[in-house]
N, C-alpha and C positions, 0 to 999 in steps of 0.2 A: 389250319395254319393261320396264325395271325400275320397280317401283312399290311403294308402301305404301298400305294401305287399312284402314278400320275393321274390327274383328273382331266376331264375334257377341257380343252383350251378355252380360255375366255376370249371370245371373238366379238363380243358386244361392242357396237360402235359407241364412241364417247358422246356425252350429252350434247355437245355442240362442237363441230369442227372449227378450230381456231380459238376455242375457249380453253381455259385451264382445266385440265383433267383432274377429277377428284382423286383423293388418295385411294378410294375403293376401285376406281377405274384403272388407276396405275397398277394396283395390286392384282387386277385381273390378268395382267400380262405375265405375272409371276406365280408360279406354283411352288410352294416350299413347305417344309415342316414348320409348325408353329414355334416349337422350341426344340433344342437339341435333346436327343434320346440317349440316356445312359443305361447300359445294360451289360450283362455278362453272358457269354456263350461258353459254357464249360470252364476252361481255365483262362479265357481271354476276356478281359474287361475293356469295353469300348464306349466311346461316345460318337454318335454319328448324326449327320444332318444331310438334307438334300435340297436342291433348288433347281428349278427349270424356268428359263425366261424365253418367251416367244420372241422370235426374230422380227426385224423391221424390213419390210419389202415395199419399196415405193410404189411399185405397180400393183401391189395387192396388200394394202396396209392391214387388212383384217384376216390375212391368211392364218390358218390354224397352226398351232405349235405341232411340229411333226416329231418331236422328241417325246419319249415316254421313259418311265423308270419303274422298278418294283423293288420292295424290301420285304422279305418274308422271314418272320421269326418262327420258331418251333417247326423248322423244316423237317420233313419226313417224320413228324411226330416227336422230335427230340428237341428239348429246350437248349441243348448245346449247339445246335446247328442253325445256320441262317443262309439265305440266298439273296444276293444283291445284284441288280441288273440295270443297265442303261441302254436304251434302244433309240437309234437315230434314223427316222424314216426319210424317204426321198421319193420323188415322183408324185404324180397327181394324187394317188391314194396313200402317200407316205405316212400320214398321220394314222390311218386305219391299220396299216401294216405294223407300225411300231406298237400300237395298242393291242393288236392281235398277239404279237410275241410276248408282250407284257403279261397278257392274260393266260397264255398257253404254255410258254416255255417252262416257268417254274413248276406248275403242277405235272407236266409231262416228265420233267426230270425227276421229281419226287416219286412219281409212280414207278418209273423204271428202276430207280435206286432201291426202292422197297422190295421189288421183285428179286433183284440181284442179291440183296441182303438175305432174303429168305432162302435163296439157293445156297449162299455161303453158310448160313446157320444149319441148314439140313446136312451139308457136308461135314460141318464140325461136330454136330450131334452124332452122326454116324461113326465118328472117331472117338466118341465117349465124352464129349464136353457137355456142360450144363446149358440147356437152351434158354433158361430164364436170364442168366447172366449175359449170354451172347446177344439177346435181343436189345440190350441197352448199350453194349460196348463194342459190338462187331463193327468193323470198318471194312469197306471194300478195298482190295489191293489197288494200287495206283493205276495199273494198266486196265483193270476192270472198270474202275470209276471213269477213266477217260474215254473208254469205249461207250460207256453208258451216256456220258455227256454228248459225245458225237451222235449217238443214236437219237437222243432227245432233240438236238438241233435239226437233224435230217427229218425226223417225224414232224416237227413243227413246220418245217418248210413245205413238206407234202400236204400237210393239213391246210396251210395258207393257200396253196394252189387250188385246193378243192373248195375253198370258202366262197360262197356266192355273194357275200356282203361287201367284197372289195375286189378290185382288179389289180393283180400283181404282175401283169404282163410287162410293164415298164415302171413298176413301183416295187419298193421293198424296204428293208431296214437292216442296219448293222446291229450287232449285239455284243456288248462287253459285260460279262457276268462273273461273279465270284461266289463260290460255294465255300462257306466257312465251317470247318469241322472243329468245334470248340474243344471237345474232349482230347483231340490230338494236336491242338494248336496248329492246325494245318489249313491252308487255303488252296483251292484249285480255281484258277482263272481260265475262262473260256472266251475266245475272241473270234468274231466273224465280222470282217470289215475293218474300218479305220477309226472306230471309237477306241478308247485307250484306258489302261489301268497303270498307275504309277505308285510306287512306294517310296516314302522318305525314311531313311535309316540314319540313326545316330551312331556312326561307327568311327571312333576317333582315329583308328589306324588308316582308314580310307581318307578322312579329311586331312590328316597330317601329310600323308603321302602325296596328295594332289594339291596341297596348298590351298584348300578351299576355305572360304571365309564363312560359308553358310553353316548353320548349326545342324542341318540335315542334308544328306546326299541323296539325290533322286536316282531311282533305278526303274526301268520299265518292267512291268509284269506282263506285257503283251507286245506283239509285233504287228504293226499296221500291215494289212494285206492290200497292197496297192501296186500299180505297175512300176513304181519306183524300185521294187524288189525284183532282182533278176530272176530268181526262182519262180516267182509268180508270173512274170512276163512269159517265160518259157512255157510254163504249164498252160496258160491261156492260149498262147499261140498254137500249141499242140491241138487245141480244140477248134482251131480255125480263126481265132480272133486276130484282128489288126490292133496294134498298140501304138497309138499316135497322139500327139498333143493337138489342140485345136489349131494352132499355127501350122502344124504339119498338114492337117486336114485341109486347111485353106490355101496351102501352097506357099506359105510365108517362110517356112523352115524346111530344110532338106530332110529326106527320109533315108535312114541307114538300115537297110533290110538285114544286114549281117551283124547288127550291134550285139546280139546275144550269142553269136557263135563263139566257141572257145577261143580265148585270147583277144576277143574284141569287146568293145563297150566299156562302160565305166562301172558296171556292177551296181551295187546298192548305194543309195544315199542314206545318211544317218539322220533318222527322224528325231526331232527334239533338240538337235545340236546344230546341224547345218542349216543355213538360211537360204530359202528359195527366193531368188530375186525376181523371177519371172511371173509367178502366180498362174502358170499355164501347165498343169500337171499332165502326164501321159494318161490316156484313157483307153478303155476297151471298146472296139468297134466291130461290127459285123463285116464280113468280107463282101456282103451284098449291098451295103448302104451305110450312111452316116448315122447309125444308131447302135447300141443304146447310149454309148458315151459315158460309161461309169468310170469314176476315178478310183474305184476300189476293185478288188479281184475276188472278194467273197461277200455274200449277202444272203439274207433270208428273204425269199420272194424273187423278184426280177426273173421271171420265167424265160424271157428272151435271152437275157445275159447269161442265164444258166447254161444254155446251149453252147456258149463261148468260154466255158470254164469258170464262170462266176457262180460258185456253188456255196452251200450252207455248212460245209464241214469246218468245225472250229479248230484252231490251234490252241493248245492248253499248256498251262504251267502249274505244277504242284510244288509247294514248298512249305516247310514248317515256319511258323512265326517265332521270332526271338525277341528278347528284351530290347534289342537295337532297333526294331521296327516300330515306328512312331505314327506314321500317317499313311493311309491308303486313299487314293483318289480314283474313282471311276467316272469317266466323263465322255461326252460326245465330242466329235472333232471340232465343234465350234469353239471349244476352249483352247485347243492346241493349234489352231490355224496360225496364230501369231505369237503364242507363248511356248517356250521350251518346257520340257518336263521339270527342269530345275527351277524355272521361274514359278511354276504352279506350286511346287513344294515350298519355295521360299515365301510365297504369299501366305500359304496356309500356316506356315510355322510362326508367323507373326501373331497369331491369335490363339487364345485359350479356349475358344468356343468354335466348334466346326461349322456352325451355322454362319457365324461372322466370316469364317474363311470362305465358305461358299459364296456369300454375298460379294466379298472382295474379288475373288477370282472371276466371277461372272461379270462384275462391273468392269474390271480391267479388260477382259476379253471383248465385251461389248464396245468399249471405248476404242479399242484397236480396230475392230470391224468398221466402225464409223469413220475412222481416219483413213483406212486403206481401201475401203470398198464403198459402193453406192448403197449397200444393204448390210444387214447383219444376219448371221445364221441363228437358228435356235440354239440355245446354250443350256446344257444340263450337266449337273455333276452331283455325285455322292461323295461326301468327305467323311472318312472314318478316322478318329483319333484313337490310337491304341494306348490305353492307360496302364495295362499290366498283362503280362503273359506268364501264367503259372506253369507248373510241371505237367507234361502230357499225362493223361490218365490211361491206365491199362497198357497193354503191349503196343509197341510201335513197330513190330516186325514187318507189317505190311505197308509201311509208308514209302519204301523205296528210297531213292536218292533225295537229297534235300530239295532240289529243284530240277525239273526237266521240262523242256518245251517239246511238245509232241503234236503231230498232225496225222489224223487218220488218212489224209490224202497222200502223204508221202510215205507213211508206214514206218517212219523212223523218228527218233527224237534226238535232241542235242542236249546233253547234260551240261549244265552251266549254272553258276550261282544265281545270276540274274541276267536279264537280257540287256545288252548294250547297244545292239544294232537294230533299229526299228523301222528304218527305211522309208521315211517320207519327211521332207524338210519343212520347217516352219517358214513363214513369209515375213519379210520386213519392208516390202515395197508395195505400192498401190497397184491396182489393176489398170490396164490401158483405159478402160471406161472411166474409172475415177480420175485418172490423169487428164483425160479430155474434158471432163466436167469441170475440173479446177481451172484449166486453161480458158474455157468458155466463161466461167464465172469471173476470172480476172479481167476479161474484156469489159464486163458490165459491173465491175466491182464498185461498191459504195464504201466510203471510208468514214469512220466515226472517230471522235476525239478520244473515246475510251480505249479503242483497240488498235491504235496505229502509232508508229514511231515518229517522234517529233524531231529526231536528229539522225545524222548519218552515223554508220557503224564506226567509222574511223574516229569520230569525235566522242564516242561513248565512254563515259567515265564509270568504270565498274565500282570503284570505291565509294562513289556517291550514293550507291544503293545499300552499302553495308550497314547492317544493324546487328547488334549482339543478340543472340538467342539464348534462352534458358535451356537447361538440360532437357526439360520436358518438351519444349518446342523442337529442339534438335531431334529428339526421339520420334516425334510425330512426322517430321519431314523424312527422316531416315526410313521409317516404316513405309511411307508412301512411295519412295523412289527405289526401294530395295529390289523389286522384281522387274522394274522397267528396263527394257533393252538399252535405252538411251544412257542409263547410269550404271550399267553392269560392271564396267571395268575402270571405274574412277578410283583414283588414289585417295589416301586419307587427306592429303593436302587439298585436292580438288573438292572433296566432300565438305571440308570446313569452309571453303570459299563459297560453295553453293548455299550452305547454311546462312552465311552472312548476306548473300545476295538475294535471298528470298524476301519479298516485300509483303508485310502483313496487310491484308485488305478486308476490313470489317464491311459486312453487307447487311442490307435490310430486306425484309420480306418483300417480294415483288420486284426486286432490283434486277435489271437486265445485265448479266455479266458478259455474255458473248451474244452477238447477233449474227445469225446465219447469213453468209454471203460477204461479210466484212473481212478485211485482211486481219489475220491474227499475228500477234507478236509475243504472246505470253502463254506459259504453261501454268496450270493451277492445281493446287492440292487443297482438298477440303479438310479443314481442321475441325470445324463444327458446322452443323446445319444440313438442310435438305435442298437439293438443287435438281430441277427437272430439265430433261433434254427434250427439245422440241424441234421437229423438222417440218418445214413447209415444202410441199411439192414444187418442183421447178417451175411449173406452169403458173403457180400462184405467188412466186417469190416477189414479184414486183408490185403486188397488191398492197395498198396502204393498210397498215395495222395487222397484216397476216402474221400469226405466230405459230401456226401449225399444231400438230398433235403431239402429245407427250409420248415418247417412246421409251424413256428410261428415267430413273431417278438415282442420283448419287446422294448418299447419306453418310456424313462424317460424324464421328463421336469419339471424344477423348476417353470417355468411360469404357467404351468397347474396343478401343485401339483400332478404330476403323477410319482410314484416311484415303478414300479414293481420289483419283486425279483425272484431269481431262485437259485437252489442248496440247498434247505431246507433240503433234505434228508441227506446231508453230516453232518448236525449237530447232527444226531442221531448215525450214525455209518459209518465206512469206507466201501464204496460201489462204484463200477464202475459207472461213469457218464452215464446216459441214452441217452444223446445227446451232440452234440458239440454246443458251443456258440461262435459266431464270431461278432466282432464289425463292424457294417455297417457305423459307423461314429466315429469321435473323441468323447470322453466322459469321464465320471467319474463314477466309481463304489465304493461302500463301501463293504468291505469284512470282514466277521466274521469267525474266525477259530473255528473248532469244539472243540478244547481243551479250548479255551477261553469261549465258550458257556457252556461247562461242568463245568468249574470253577465257572462261574457266576450263572448258573441255577441249574445244577445237585446237586452240593454240598449244595447250599442254600435249595433246595427241600428236600435233605436228612435231613437237620437240622429241617425242618418243621416236618418231620416224627419223628425226635428225640424228638420234643416237645410233640408229642402224646404219645411216649413211656415213657417219663419222667412223664407224667400225670398219668400213671398207678402205679407208685411207691407211696406207702402210704404217705410218708412224703411230697410228692409234690402235692398231690391231691387237696389241697385247694389253690394252687398257681394261681395267675392271669396269663393271657396270656403274659403280659409284663415280669413277673418274670420267666416264663418258657422260654421265648425267651432269657433272660439274661443267664439262665443256659445253654441253647443250644449253645450260643455263646462261652461258655467256653469248649465245648466238643473238644476232640482231638481224632485222629484216631490211633488205634493200630492194627497191623497185627500179626497173630499167625499161625504157621504151625501145621499140624496134630500131636497129642500127646503132644503138648506144655502144660505145667502146667501153667495156667494163675494166679490162686491164690491158696494158701495153707491154709487149715483149721488150725486155731491157730495163723497164722501170723497177726501182726498188720496191719490193713487195711488202705489204703490211697485213694482208688478209687472205683467208681461204674462203672459197665460195661453194655453196651447195645449191644445186638447181631444184626448185620446188615444182610441184605438179603444174602442168600447163606451160612451163617455160622451155625455151630452146635457145641455143647459142652456137656459135661457130668458133672453134679454136684453130688458129693458124700458127705454125711454128716454122722458123727459118733454120735450115741446116747449115753446117759449116761451108758447104759448097754453094750456098745461095739458093738452093731449091726450097720450095715451100710444101709442107704437108698440112692437110686440113682434116679436122675431126668434128663431127656434129655431136653436141652434148644435149641430152634431154633430161627429163625428170629422174632424179636419183644420181645424176652425174655430179662431178666436182672438179674444181681447177684451182690453181694457185698453191697447191700443197708443197711445191718446191721451196717456198720461202722458209720452211722450217728446217731445211736440210743443211743450211750453211750459216754464215755469220750474220751480223746485223745489216750488211749491205747486200744480202742475197736478193737476186733479181728474178722477175717473172721470165719464164722461158717461152711464152707464147702470147699472142694477142687474141683476146676473146671478145667477140661482138654479139650482141643480142640479135636474134633473128625474128623475134616477136616480142610483144609486151610480156615481161617476165618478172618473177620475184625470186630472190635468192636469200638463203641464210648466209650471213657472213660471220666468220670467226677471226677475231683479231689475233695477229701473230703473238702479241704480248700476252693475251689470255692463254693461248696454247702453251707458250713457254713457261708461264707461271705454273700450270698444272704439271707439266713435264718436270720442272725443277722440284716441285713438291714431292713427286713420285721418286725422283732420284734420291732426295734426302731421306725418304722413308725406306729406300731400298726395295720398294714394291715392284718396280719395273726396270729392266736394264735397257736404257735407250741408246746404248753405245752403237 
């Protein structure tokens, strides 16, 4: 069988700590295909590439890459078949475990498949069929094939336990693999652990129905097996496991022993769509001690965890490929820690070359790890572009349903087109350790002229940054921000303002763009050029001239439509830079200031919230979205100090007030008998709406006083009346 597989990780120390790492030394951190491979498996024409990048660990900067991968052509001796796999090791011998599965799972699978095929051929020949034709075209029935794959994974697990060259007591690996049957246009995905397979489909009906702007819709081909899944929690608890987060182990969070009883608990969380704000996942623990602490519920290896239900039996999905299927990604969980399935497919869809897609996804993942963690995970992915799917060859009577997810553990399967619930959330916030590091750095922060704001935000003039961009420049910026969580929900109007606010920044080779430890206020997009990421250990940060080791390289190219970005965290708040960025070549960056981002995004988002608040007011409840948007565009901001009287009962009213986050006030109304009633108003509350219900002299019916420093949106009565009058004329709304 012709195959490609991951190579031993390049752990060689750089030529000099603190000196610029050579291109060769940088590339030693990356293992990838030299150029995209174009080939045909039966009726399926594909182009594929792979890339694996060693992670950055401050306490162990030369730690081996614990990810591995394999790509096998001519699988089971058929040119139409192939086997792809990604293996993510963990524990002290995690790299050895991943390499063991890389070297053993594909041949074990092939051997068992061949034996089962011979049995199927013998049965067919006994029924009078031609053995020569069958040897080339016979396919295993779906249930037989999935049993074979389960057997191969279990045998690989037992073989690892017996291997004397590694210790899998507290080490092991996940496995995500895909068996491609080209003659049948069929794939079978097997999953053990929390690595993942995702497919991008060009289905017009789906995109139109969901109002999606992406050219491809992402669907999961696997379900992460983690304690986020209720069924997996229950299964492991039956084996005696405790399922707790680290905060629960340390007594910082309460433990609900009955959370998985029928009618209790929250069930599953949706992987790839929901955002995990805590970064503290539930884990598997022994009832006798605080070990092993795995954040997954299935694995190959992990002998101790296996006693607690963490076994090697895969869940599988079999389905036929169609012309709507365009991209398949197999990747370790380092990719999906901060990126949703859709974000990964969006990034890949920007490129015509799957190798460039791999580089872009890995670069984006690496950047997000640096932003939100003190380290980065090893990151590995295989990207397959499907160029054509022909008609299946031979009979398809044994293919079964289009897709089914099955597990030998449960003994049943769920027939479904594609998986929608994958049960582990992505993260969008930093760990407590990273937060503490930032707070410490702020105390000792040094500021430079290059990377600090010279003015207050309230004095910031957005239009002073505006420059017109060419269509090509807009396309480069659009490609770079397309998959970023920060820009996912921007409107067309906001996008145009971002284009204008992006500052062009020509750079020279050797120029320091960002210095580690300095406060950051800009987000950067690489238009052209190479830029290295350097991190200095905290203990050496104060040393004169310390620039650290190169841990990553961003490379932008208009020709390849590759435009990585960095510094995204600076758009959210002022924080010390986690790394230094130095230009390896002349180039061009696009820079977006945090204040510009706030003006364009934050204020617009606030007005979207204002539309929701306006909808709560009786007189506006029947308004259309366009009418609410028009009202929101007329809102003005008003600030009040504690004890300020905002409106007085009996005064002629001219405005309605909406209370913004953080604000609170007290409303006092006097009844006809002279008694007073008091109401506390907080975020989302409103007052003064009574001025719209009468004539020009309509008065406020209460006195409202600020109880803390607060901000309100104000809507002038005249602006509201103007919109109402317009609607009356159009006959769109009955305001009687």
